[in-house]
N, CA, C and O atoms as a GROMACS GRO file, in nm:
protein
  284
    1TRP      N    1  -2.603  -1.671   0.516
    1TRP     CA    2  -2.677  -1.691   0.636
    1TRP      C    3  -2.818  -1.741   0.604
    1TRP      O    4  -2.867  -1.833   0.669
    2PHE      N    5  -2.882  -1.682   0.506
    2PHE     CA    6  -3.018  -1.723   0.471
    2PHE      C    7  -3.021  -1.866   0.419
    2PHE      O    8  -3.123  -1.934   0.433
    3ALA      N    9  -2.912  -1.911   0.361
    3ALA     CA   10  -2.904  -2.047   0.309
    3ALA      C   11  -2.864  -2.146   0.417
    3ALA      O   12  -2.844  -2.265   0.388
    4GLY      N   13  -2.851  -2.100   0.540
    4GLY     CA   14  -2.814  -2.188   0.650
    4GLY      C   15  -2.664  -2.204   0.667
    4GLY      O   16  -2.620  -2.287   0.746
    5LYS      N   17  -2.586  -2.127   0.595
    5LYS     CA   18  -2.440  -2.135   0.604
    5LYS      C   19  -2.392  -2.034   0.708
    5LYS      O   20  -2.323  -1.938   0.676
    6THR      N   21  -2.428  -2.059   0.832
    6THR     CA   22  -2.399  -1.962   0.937
    6THR      C   23  -2.250  -1.947   0.963
    6THR      O   24  -2.203  -1.836   0.990
    7ARG      N   25  -2.176  -2.055   0.955
    7ARG     CA   26  -2.032  -2.046   0.980
    7ARG      C   27  -1.965  -1.959   0.873
    7ARG      O   28  -1.881  -1.874   0.905
    8GLU      N   29  -2.001  -1.982   0.746
    8GLU     CA   30  -1.943  -1.902   0.638
    8GLU      C   31  -1.983  -1.755   0.651
    8GLU      O   32  -1.902  -1.666   0.626
    9ALA      N   33  -2.107  -1.731   0.691
    9ALA     CA   34  -2.154  -1.594   0.709
    9ALA      C   35  -2.078  -1.525   0.823
    9ALA      O   36  -2.042  -1.408   0.812
   10GLU      N   37  -2.055  -1.598   0.930
   10GLU     CA   38  -1.979  -1.541   1.042
   10GLU      C   39  -1.836  -1.508   1.000
   10GLU      O   40  -1.784  -1.403   1.035
   11GLU      N   41  -1.774  -1.598   0.924
   11GLU     CA   42  -1.638  -1.574   0.877
   11GLU      C   43  -1.632  -1.451   0.786
   11GLU      O   44  -1.539  -1.371   0.795
   12ALA      N   45  -1.731  -1.437   0.698
   12ALA     CA   46  -1.735  -1.322   0.608
   12ALA      C   47  -1.753  -1.193   0.688
   12ALA      O   48  -1.687  -1.093   0.659
   13GLN      N   49  -1.840  -1.195   0.787
   13GLN     CA   50  -1.862  -1.075   0.867
   13GLN      C   51  -1.736  -1.037   0.943
   13GLN      O   52  -1.700  -0.920   0.948
   14LEU      N   53  -1.668  -1.135   1.001
   14LEU     CA   54  -1.546  -1.106   1.075
   14LEU      C   55  -1.436  -1.054   0.982
   14LEU      O   56  -1.358  -0.967   1.020
   15ARG      N   57  -1.431  -1.108   0.861
   15ARG     CA   58  -1.330  -1.064   0.764
   15ARG      C   59  -1.355  -0.919   0.721
   15ARG      O   60  -1.260  -0.845   0.694
   16LEU      N   61  -1.481  -0.880   0.717
   16LEU     CA   62  -1.517  -0.746   0.671
   16LEU      C   63  -1.542  -0.646   0.784
   16LEU      O   64  -1.574  -0.530   0.758
   17LEU      N   65  -1.527  -0.690   0.908
   17LEU     CA   66  -1.559  -0.605   1.022
   17LEU      C   67  -1.478  -0.475   1.024
   17LEU      O   68  -1.533  -0.369   1.052
   18ASP      N   69  -1.349  -0.482   0.995
   18ASP     CA   70  -1.267  -0.360   0.994
   18ASP      C   71  -1.315  -0.262   0.888
   18ASP      O   72  -1.316  -0.141   0.911
   19VAL      N   73  -1.353  -0.313   0.771
   19VAL     CA   74  -1.405  -0.226   0.664
   19VAL      C   75  -1.536  -0.163   0.708
   19VAL      O   76  -1.557  -0.044   0.688
   20MET      N   77  -1.625  -0.242   0.766
   20MET     CA   78  -1.754  -0.189   0.812
   20MET      C   79  -1.733  -0.079   0.916
   20MET      O   80  -1.799   0.024   0.912
   21ASN      N   81  -1.641  -0.102   1.009
   21ASN     CA   82  -1.612  -0.001   1.111
   21ASN      C   83  -1.552   0.125   1.047
   21ASN      O   84  -1.585   0.237   1.086
   22ALA      N   85  -1.464   0.106   0.951
   22ALA     CA   86  -1.402   0.220   0.883
   22ALA      C   87  -1.506   0.302   0.806
   22ALA      O   88  -1.496   0.424   0.799
   23LEU      N   89  -1.604   0.234   0.749
   23LEU     CA   90  -1.710   0.306   0.677
   23LEU      C   91  -1.796   0.389   0.772
   23LEU      O   92  -1.867   0.480   0.729
   24MET      N   93  -1.791   0.358   0.900
   24MET     CA   94  -1.866   0.435   1.000
   24MET      C   95  -1.773   0.521   1.085
   24MET      O   96  -1.812   0.570   1.191
   25SER      N   97  -1.649   0.540   1.038
   25SER     CA   98  -1.551   0.616   1.116
   25SER      C   99  -1.580   0.766   1.116
   25SER      O  100  -1.532   0.838   1.203
   26GLU      N  101  -1.657   0.810   1.021
   26GLU     CA  102  -1.698   0.950   1.016
   26GLU      C  103  -1.848   0.952   0.990
   26GLU      O  104  -1.909   0.849   0.962
   27THR      N  105  -1.905   1.069   1.000
   27THR     CA  106  -2.049   1.083   0.980
   27THR      C  107  -2.089   1.034   0.842
   27THR      O  108  -2.027   1.069   0.741
   28ASN      N  109  -2.193   0.952   0.838
   28ASN     CA  110  -2.248   0.905   0.712
   28ASN      C  111  -2.304   1.026   0.638
   28ASN      O  112  -2.370   1.108   0.702
   29PRO      N  113  -2.282   1.041   0.513
   29PRO     CA  114  -2.229   0.952   0.411
   29PRO      C  115  -2.084   0.982   0.370
   29PRO      O  116  -2.042   0.942   0.262
   30ILE      N  117  -2.008   1.050   0.453
   30ILE     CA  118  -1.875   1.096   0.414
   30ILE      C  119  -1.785   0.981   0.365
   30ILE      O  120  -1.734   0.989   0.253
   31PRO      N  121  -1.763   0.874   0.444
   31PRO     CA  122  -1.675   0.767   0.395
   31PRO      C  123  -1.729   0.694   0.273
   31PRO      O  124  -1.653   0.658   0.183
   32VAL      N  125  -1.859   0.674   0.269
   32VAL     CA  126  -1.919   0.603   0.155
   32VAL      C  127  -1.901   0.684   0.027
   32VAL      O  128  -1.867   0.627  -0.077
   33LYS      N  129  -1.924   0.814   0.034
   33LYS     CA  130  -1.906   0.898  -0.085
   33LYS      C  131  -1.760   0.902  -0.130
   33LYS      O  132  -1.733   0.903  -0.250
   34ALA      N  133  -1.667   0.903  -0.035
   34ALA     CA  134  -1.525   0.904  -0.069
   34ALA      C  135  -1.487   0.777  -0.145
   34ALA      O  136  -1.419   0.783  -0.248
   35VAL      N  137  -1.532   0.663  -0.096
   35VAL     CA  138  -1.501   0.535  -0.160
   35VAL      C  139  -1.570   0.526  -0.296
   35VAL      O  140  -1.508   0.487  -0.394
   36CYS      N  141  -1.696   0.561  -0.302
   36CYS     CA  142  -1.769   0.553  -0.429
   36CYS      C  143  -1.704   0.641  -0.535
   36CYS      O  144  -1.692   0.600  -0.651
   37ALA      N  145  -1.662   0.761  -0.497
   37ALA     CA  146  -1.597   0.851  -0.593
   37ALA      C  147  -1.468   0.790  -0.646
   37ALA      O  148  -1.439   0.799  -0.765
   38ARG      N  149  -1.391   0.727  -0.557
   38ARG     CA  150  -1.266   0.665  -0.601
   38ARG      C  151  -1.290   0.544  -0.691
   38ARG      O  152  -1.204   0.507  -0.770
   39MET      N  153  -1.407   0.484  -0.678
   39MET     CA  154  -1.441   0.370  -0.762
   39MET      C  155  -1.507   0.414  -0.893
   39MET      O  156  -1.541   0.332  -0.978
   40GLY      N  157  -1.523   0.546  -0.909
   40GLY     CA  158  -1.580   0.598  -1.032
   40GLY      C  159  -1.730   0.619  -1.030
   40GLY      O  160  -1.792   0.641  -1.134
   41TYR      N  161  -1.788   0.612  -0.911
   41TYR     CA  162  -1.933   0.631  -0.898
   41TYR      C  163  -1.960   0.764  -0.829
   41TYR      O  164  -1.957   0.773  -0.706
   42GLY      N  165  -1.986   0.866  -0.906
   42GLY     CA  166  -2.019   0.996  -0.849
   42GLY      C  167  -1.898   1.076  -0.808
   42GLY      O  168  -1.784   1.046  -0.843
   43LYS      N  169  -1.928   1.182  -0.732
   43LYS     CA  170  -1.823   1.274  -0.688
   43LYS      C  171  -1.812   1.272  -0.537
   43LYS      O  172  -1.908   1.241  -0.467
   44ASN      N  173  -1.696   1.307  -0.489
   44ASN     CA  174  -1.673   1.314  -0.345
   44ASN      C  175  -1.715   1.452  -0.296
   44ASN      O  176  -1.633   1.532  -0.252
   45GLU      N  177  -1.844   1.478  -0.304
   45GLU     CA  178  -1.898   1.607  -0.263
   45GLU      C  179  -2.007   1.585  -0.160
   45GLU      O  180  -2.093   1.498  -0.176
   46VAL      N  181  -2.003   1.664  -0.053
   46VAL     CA  182  -2.108   1.662   0.049
   46VAL      C  183  -2.150   1.805   0.076
   46VAL      O  184  -2.075   1.899   0.049
   47ARG      N  185  -2.268   1.821   0.128
   47ARG     CA  186  -2.317   1.955   0.160
   47ARG      C  187  -2.279   1.994   0.302
   47ARG      O  188  -2.272   1.910   0.391
   48LEU      N  189  -2.255   2.123   0.321
   48LEU     CA  190  -2.226   2.174   0.454
   48LEU      C  191  -2.341   2.141   0.549
   48LEU      O  192  -2.457   2.143   0.507
   49PRO      N  193  -2.314   2.112   0.670
   49PRO     CA  194  -2.190   2.130   0.744
   49PRO      C  195  -2.092   2.014   0.729
   49PRO      O  196  -1.987   2.014   0.794
   50LEU      N  197  -2.123   1.915   0.647
   50LEU     CA  198  -2.030   1.805   0.626
   50LEU      C  199  -1.914   1.851   0.538
   50LEU      O  200  -1.929   1.943   0.458
   51VAL      N  201  -1.801   1.785   0.553
   51VAL     CA  202  -1.684   1.812   0.469
   51VAL      C  203  -1.632   1.679   0.417
   51VAL      O  204  -1.650   1.576   0.482
   52PRO      N  205  -1.568   1.679   0.299
   52PRO     CA  206  -1.515   1.554   0.245
   52PRO      C  207  -1.413   1.489   0.340
   52PRO      O  208  -1.351   1.557   0.422
   53MET      N  209  -1.398   1.361   0.327
   53MET     CA  210  -1.302   1.286   0.407
   53MET      C  211  -1.161   1.328   0.372
   53MET      O  212  -1.131   1.354   0.255
   54GLU      N  213  -1.074   1.335   0.471
   54GLU     CA  214  -0.934   1.368   0.446
   54GLU      C  215  -0.873   1.261   0.356
   54GLU      O  216  -0.904   1.143   0.368
   55GLU      N  217  -0.785   1.305   0.266
   55GLU     CA  218  -0.725   1.214   0.168
   55GLU      C  219  -0.654   1.096   0.234
   55GLU      O  220  -0.666   0.982   0.188
   56GLU      N  221  -0.581   1.123   0.341
   56GLU     CA  222  -0.508   1.015   0.409
   56GLU      C  223  -0.603   0.908   0.463
   56GLU      O  224  -0.576   0.789   0.450
   57LYS      N  225  -0.713   0.951   0.522
   57LYS     CA  226  -0.812   0.856   0.573
   57LYS      C  227  -0.879   0.781   0.459
   57LYS      O  228  -0.903   0.660   0.469
   58ALA      N  229  -0.909   0.851   0.352
   58ALA     CA  230  -0.971   0.786   0.237
   58ALA      C  231  -0.876   0.684   0.174
   58ALA      O  232  -0.918   0.578   0.128
   59ASP      N  233  -0.746   0.717   0.172
   59ASP     CA  234  -0.646   0.622   0.121
   59ASP      C  235  -0.646   0.494   0.203
   59ASP      O  236  -0.644   0.384   0.148
   60ARG      N  237  -0.648   0.509   0.335
   60ARG     CA  238  -0.648   0.391   0.423
   60ARG      C  239  -0.774   0.308   0.404
   60ARG      O  240  -0.769   0.185   0.400
   61LEU      N  241  -0.887   0.377   0.392
   61LEU     CA  242  -1.014   0.306   0.373
   61LEU      C  243  -1.014   0.230   0.240
   61LEU      O  244  -1.056   0.114   0.235
   62MET      N  245  -0.966   0.293   0.135
   62MET     CA  246  -0.959   0.224   0.005
   62MET      C  247  -0.867   0.104   0.012
   62MET      O  248  -0.899  -0.002  -0.043
   63ALA      N  249  -0.753   0.118   0.080
   63ALA     CA  250  -0.660   0.006   0.093
   63ALA      C  251  -0.725  -0.110   0.168
   63ALA      O  252  -0.706  -0.226   0.132
   64MET      N  253  -0.801  -0.078   0.271
   64MET     CA  254  -0.872  -0.182   0.347
   64MET      C  255  -0.973  -0.253   0.259
   64MET      O  256  -0.987  -0.375   0.267
   65MET      N  257  -1.044  -0.177   0.176
   65MET     CA  258  -1.144  -0.237   0.089
   65MET      C  259  -1.078  -0.326  -0.016
   65MET      O  260  -1.129  -0.433  -0.048
   66GLU      N  261  -0.966  -0.281  -0.069
   66GLU     CA  262  -0.893  -0.364  -0.168
   66GLU      C  263  -0.846  -0.493  -0.105
   66GLU      O  264  -0.856  -0.599  -0.166
   67GLU      N  265  -0.794  -0.487   0.017
   67GLU     CA  266  -0.750  -0.608   0.088
   67GLU      C  267  -0.866  -0.702   0.111
   67GLU      O  268  -0.854  -0.823   0.091
   68ALA      N  269  -0.980  -0.648   0.152
   68ALA     CA  270  -1.099  -0.732   0.178
   68ALA      C  271  -1.146  -0.797   0.049
   68ALA      O  272  -1.193  -0.911   0.050
   69ARG      N  273  -1.134  -0.726  -0.061
   69ARG     CA  274  -1.180  -0.781  -0.190
   69ARG      C  275  -1.094  -0.900  -0.230
   69ARG      O  276  -1.143  -0.995  -0.290
   70LYS      N  277  -0.964  -0.895  -0.198
   70LYS     CA  278  -0.871  -1.003  -0.234
   70LYS      C  279  -0.893  -1.127  -0.148
   70LYS      O  280  -0.867  -1.239  -0.192
   71ALA      N  281  -0.941  -1.107  -0.027
   71ALA     CA  282  -0.955  -1.219   0.069
   71ALA      C  283  -1.070  -1.311   0.033
   71ALA      O  284  -1.094  -1.409   0.104
   0.00000   0.00000   0.00000
């Protein structure tokens, strides 16, 4: 976008929109910590009253991120 490639920027945003929404599907930083931990960056630990993301949801989020990376 900064380089004036607005069409490419719009396409990238639309391609990643589902991932962005999924990252905000629970209270921040729960989804981000879950993904980072699965990528080997830190631990999937949050302080109360927050709780870690359910494994099934984290699996779906990771799958979405992998798909977006391939696109």
